[in-house]
N, C-alpha and C positions, 0 to 999 in steps of 0.2 A: 504494499499499499504506499502511503506517503505521509508527509507532514506539510501543513500550510501555515505560514506566519502572515498575519495581516497587520500592517502598520496603519495607523489612523489618527486623525485629529478629533478634537472634541466636536460632537454633533456632525460628524461627516457620515453617519450611518454605518460606519465600519463594524461596530459591535453587532448590529442587526445582520449584516452580511455574514459575519463569523458564526453567529448562533444559527442562522438558517442553513448555512453550508454544513455545519456540524450535524444538524438534524437530518439533512438529505443524505449524508454520507455515513451517518451513524458513528461519528467520530466523537472523541472527548474534546470539549471546548474549554480552554483555559485562559485566564488573564490575571485577575487579582490574586488568585490562589498562590501564584508563584511569589508575589510580594509578601503575602502572609508567611509563607514557608521560610522565605529568606529572613524576614524580620525576626522570627523565632531563633534561627541560627545565629543571627547578628546580635541577639540579645538587646534589642531596643524595641519599644512599643511600636505596634504597626502604624498607629496614627502618625508618629514621628517619621517613619520611613516613607509613608505616603506623602507626607508634607515635604520631605526631602526631594522626592521625585518632581514635585511641582515647583519647588523653590530652588532648583539647582542644587549643587552639592554643599551648600553652606552648613547644613546640619552635620554631614559626614566629615567635614573639615575639622570639627571639634574633636574628633577621635584620631588617635595616632594611626597613620596609614588607613584612615577611614575609607577613602575611595577604593583603595586596593582591596580591602577586606570585603567591602560590600560587593564590589564587582565579582570577586572570586566566589562568594557564597551565592549570589544571585545566578551567576553562570552555571554553577554546579547544580542548583535546584532545577533550573530550566532544562539543562541537558539530560538530567536524570529522567525527567518526564518525557522528553523527546525520544528516549530510547525505546519507549513502549510502542512508538509508531501510532499512526491513525490519530493524529492530534491537530486540532485547529487552535492556534495561539494568536490572540489579538492583545498586544500589550507592548511593554517597553522593550525595545532593542532585540526582539527575537531574531531578526534577519542578521544582526551584527555578528552573532556567534556562529551562524550556520552558513556562511558564504561558501565554504568548501565542501558542503554536504550535497550531493547531486539530487537526492530525493526529497528536497525541501523546496516547495513552491513559495516564493517570497512575493507578497502582494502589497501594494500601497493603495489605500483608498483616500481619494481627495474630494473635496466639495467646495463650491464657490463660497466665499466669505459671507456674502449677503444672505445666501440660503441658511448658513449656519447661524447667523444672527437671528433670523426669523425663528429658528428652532430653539435657540437660547431664550428669546423673548417669551415664547409660548410656554416652555417648560418652567422657567424661573419667574415668570410674571414680572419682567422688568422692561425698562425702556430700550430702544434701539442703541442709544449711546452707551448705556450700561453694558448691554450685551456685547457690543463691538469692543469696548475696553477690556472686558473679561477674556474674550476669545483671542484678541491680539496679544494680550499679556500671557495667556496660557500657551499659545504657539511659541512665543519667544522663550518661555521658561523650558518647554520641552526641548527646543533646539539647543538652548544653553546646557541643559542637563546632559543631553546625548553627546555633545562635543566634549564636555568636561570629564564625563565618566567613561564613555566608550570611544571617544575620539572619532565619531562619525556624524555626518550630517544626515538626519533621518529623512530629509527631503531629496537627497541625492538619488537620481534614478538608477545609477549603476548598482545599487544594492537590491534591486527588485527585478523579478521576472515579468511582472505585469503591473501596470498602473491603471486603475479604474476611476473615471470621473463620474461621480454620482449625481451630477447635474444633467448629464446626457443620457442617463439610464436610471431605472429604479433598482431596488434591492433584489428583486426576483431576476431581473435581467443580469445584474452583476453576478449573482450566484450561478445562473445558467452558463455564463461565459467561463467561470472558473471550473464548473463541473465538466464542461467540454474539454478544457485545456488540460485538466489534471489526468485525463485518460492517456496522454501521450507517454511513451516509454521513458522519456527523459526524467520524469517525475516519479517513476516506480522504484520502490526499495529493491535493492539487489544485495546479495551477500557482501559484495565488496563495499557498497556504500554504507550498509549497516555496520560493517566492521570499522569503517572510518568514523562513524558516529560514536560507536562504543569506545574507540580509542580517545576521541575528543572528550567524551563524558568522563572517562577514568582520569584523564589528565586534570579535568576541572575538579573532580572529587578530591584528588590528591592535593591540588593547590589550595582548596578550601580547608582541608584538614591541617595543612602545614603553615597557613599564612599568619596565624597568631604568633607562632614561634619564629617563623622566618618570613618577614614581610615582602622580601624581594624574590620569593621562590617562583620558579617556573618549572612545569612538568611536561613531559612528552611521553605518551604511551603508544606501544605498538604490539598488539596481540599479547598483552600481559607483560611484556618487557617495559619497564619504567625507567625513565632517565630524568633525574631531578637535579636542577642547578640551584645552588644556594650561595649567597654572598656571606663570607665569613673568614676567619683566620685559618690559614693552613695548619697552624699548630693544633687547632681544635678539630681537624678533619675527621679523626676517628670518632670523637665524641658526637659530632654533628651527624655522621652516618649512622651511628647507633641510635641516636634520638629519632631520626627519620624512620628507621626500621621499627622502633617501638610504637610510634604514632600510627604507622600504616600496617601493623602486623595483622589486624583483624579486617582489613579492607579486602573485599572480594575482587577477584579479577587480576590480581598482581602475581606474577610468577617470579620475576627477578627485579631487584632494585639496584640502580646504578646512581650513586651520588657524586655530583661534581661540585666541589667547593671552589668558588671564584673569589680570589683575594680582594679585599676591600679597595686596594689602591687602583684597581681597574675601574675606569669611569663607567657609570651607568650608560 
């Protein structure tokens, strides 16, 4: 089968597209659930994490290596869900982590600002000026967050397989187009593409497990072989390797661990 990520703006009807598509395909539909899961792992209240998403990384900056830790935990939670396949995800940065996975269909839903203003006015019972201010501010904050945390512009078309404009079609038509396109073989899960996703997910789980002790850690997995790079003193290389092994000893999917200690004097 396949995975679909849907990037959307406020009141662009992207959520409706995601939910209807999931129903048609009998897929799991995820969005906020990942934030909740990541907030538990990050040990900060969900409301603060949600606010951080909308207010750019100012809250996370209060924590030592806050951005790195949040990104590692969010990425690990997201990829773990994606391993199950048959997922529709509409939310933060799904496409950013899955650019190298062939069986992921990455979609961007856009809508005209004036239409979104009308939706905001109707739902929130506010004036056009108030609605415009909220939407423009929200779009700017989403862009700022995405650039600061993930280093990507969520509006950049190169991150997507398809961009759908919901001023020229309705939700049912958008879903129909996606359903037709998803049948192509390029979006089908293969053993090779699933292995690639499994390796990516294991790397993410390892980074999330190690990042509190080693904030600059990077991991790369290949069919159970794990390569971990950590900044530290070469004098402590043995202790670092032993600590990594202890932290990861109960993690499934690892057959061998190779630890590379990078001396501090090498520039980041």
